N, C-alpha and C positions, 0 to 999 in steps of 0.2 A: 728401154732404159739406155741412156747415153753413157759412154765410157767415163765422161767427166763426173757424172753423178755417182757412179759406182766408185770412182776413185776417191771422192770425198767421203763416201761411206766407209771405205777401207781404212782411211786415215783415222776417222772417228772411232771405229771399232778396234783398230790396232792399239790405240792409246788406252781405250777402255779395258780391253782384255789383258793388257800388260800390267795393269795396276794390281798389286797383291791384295787379295781379299780372303774371306773364310774358305772358299773352295780351293784356292791355290795353296793356302797354308795347310789345309787338310790333306791335299795330295803330297805335299812335302813331308808332312808328319807320317803318312802311310808309307812313303818311300823309305824313310829313315827306319821306322820301326818294323815294317813287314816286308819291305822289298819293292822293287820297281813294278812288278806284276800287280801287286795290290794297289799301287798308285794309279796304274793304267785303268783298272776297273773302277776306282773311285772317280777318276776323270771322266770315264764313260757315263757314270751315274750323274755327275754334275752337268755334263753336256746334254744328256737326255732332259734334265730339268730345264736347262736354258732353252732347248728347242720347244718345250711345252710353253714356256713363258713367251717366247717369240711368236708362237702360233696364236696364243691367246691375244697378245697385243695386236697382231696383224689382223685378226678376224674381228676385232672390236670388243671381244669379251673382256679384254684387259681394261677397257673403259668402265665396264660394269663393276669389276672387282676393285679398281682404283677408286671409284666413287662410293663404294660401300664401306662405311666405317667399321661395320661388324666383320666383314670378310677380311679387310686389311688388318684389323686387330688380331683376329684368330691366327692368320698366317704369321704375323709378326711375333706373337707370344709363343707359338709352337716352335718357331725357328729359334727364338732366344733361349727357350727351355732346352732345346737339343744342343745348342752351342755350350750352354752352361754344363750340361751333362758331359760333353766331350772334354771341357776344361777341367772339371772336377776329377774325371777319370785320369786325365794326364797328371794332375797335381798329386793324386793319390798313388801314382805308380811308384813301386819300390825299386825299379831297375836302376842300376848304377852304371851299366855299360850296355851297348848294343853289339850283338854279334854281326860280323860282316858276311856271314854265311846265310844266303837266302834259302828258305825251305825248298825241298825238291819239288813239292807239289802242294796245291791248296785244295781244300775240300770245297764242295759246292756251297756249303753254308758260309764259308769264309768269303767266297766270291760274291755271294748274294749280300753279305754284310757290308763288304767294301763298296759295292755298287749302290746299295741302299743309303749308306752314309753320304756318298757324294750327291745322290739325288736329293736327299732331305735337306742338306746344307744349301744346295743350289736352288731348290724350289721354295725355300722358306724365307726368302727375302722379298717382301711385297714391294720394296722400293724398285726392284728390277722391273716389275710389271708397270709401275708408274713411269719409269724411265723410258722403257721401250714403247709404251703407248704414246709418249710425247716425241720419241725419236723417229719412228717410222714415217709419220706424216711429212717429215721434212724431206724425205727422199722418194716417196711414192708418187708416181705419175698416174693419176686416175684415168687418163686417156689411153693407157697401154694395158695389156693383159696383166691382171693382178697376180695370177698364179705364177707366171714366169718371174715376176719381181720378188714374190715371196720365196721361191726356190733359190734365186740368186742371193738375196739378203741373208736367208737362214744358212745356206751352205757356206757363204763367205764367213759369217760369224762363227759357225761350227768349226771350220778349218783353223781360223786364227785362235779361237778359244782352246782347241785341242793342242795346238802347237805350244802355246804358252803354258798350259797345265803340265804337259809332258816335259817341257824345258825346265820348269821349276822343280818337278819331281826328280828329274835327272840330277839337278844340283843337290837335292836332298840325298839322293843315292850316293853321290860322290862324297858327301860329308860323313857318311857312315864310318869311314876309316878314322876320321878325327874323333868321332863320337864313340868309337870302340874303346877308347881309353877310359879306364874306370873313373866314375864320378861325373863324366860329362853327360851321360844319358839323363842323370837327375836334373842337371841344368837345362837340358833341352826340354824335358817334360815340364819343368816349371815355366819355361818360356812359352811352350805350346799352350799350356793351361791358361796362362795369363792372357795370351792373344785371343783364345776362344771366348773366355769370359768377358774380355774387353769388347769383342765384337758383339757379344750378346747384349751388353749394356748399351752399346751404340744402336743396335737394332731395336731394342725395346723402347728407346727414347725417340725413335723416328716417327714421323707422321706423314700424311699423304702429300702435304705441300712442300715439305723439305725438312732438313735436319736429320 
């Protein structure tokens, strides 16, 4: 793999990972409501999902999923349902302010819940499979070892994705002081709920070709 090809890939992925989406907004929400440690675990769940999608796309299984209307629809509707669940839960929250004190420790169930939330949101967008299945062939050189290219492409994406998720989560953490004022948490929850439900509507209206 040439340095030039890798450079083009970095630019493409840098732009892609910087764009706010459900996973980023979930990390911000977790950071604000539960603290930065919860956001890190959520980010790790999202990252794991992305690695799974990248692996499927790289090995060609993504083509099978992307071309299957049933598989695409199942993933799409499950993802939309979970985003609606997150949105409704945020809208129904009665909190009027957030404490700036982070809990001293989290239980194993809390950690698993945060990781699972990140993984579900990350894995439940079938458009990602379609996108990466189309993206990888633009950079892969079939005359060179595929395993090495896979490791480079996936590790590059993982590093950039992690940096952006944690950067946005840190911004969310910094906003906790502003949100600690009474009444602002309710505004944040309404915004969060609206974004999740809006993302669910957009996801449910997507199809394999576009939109």
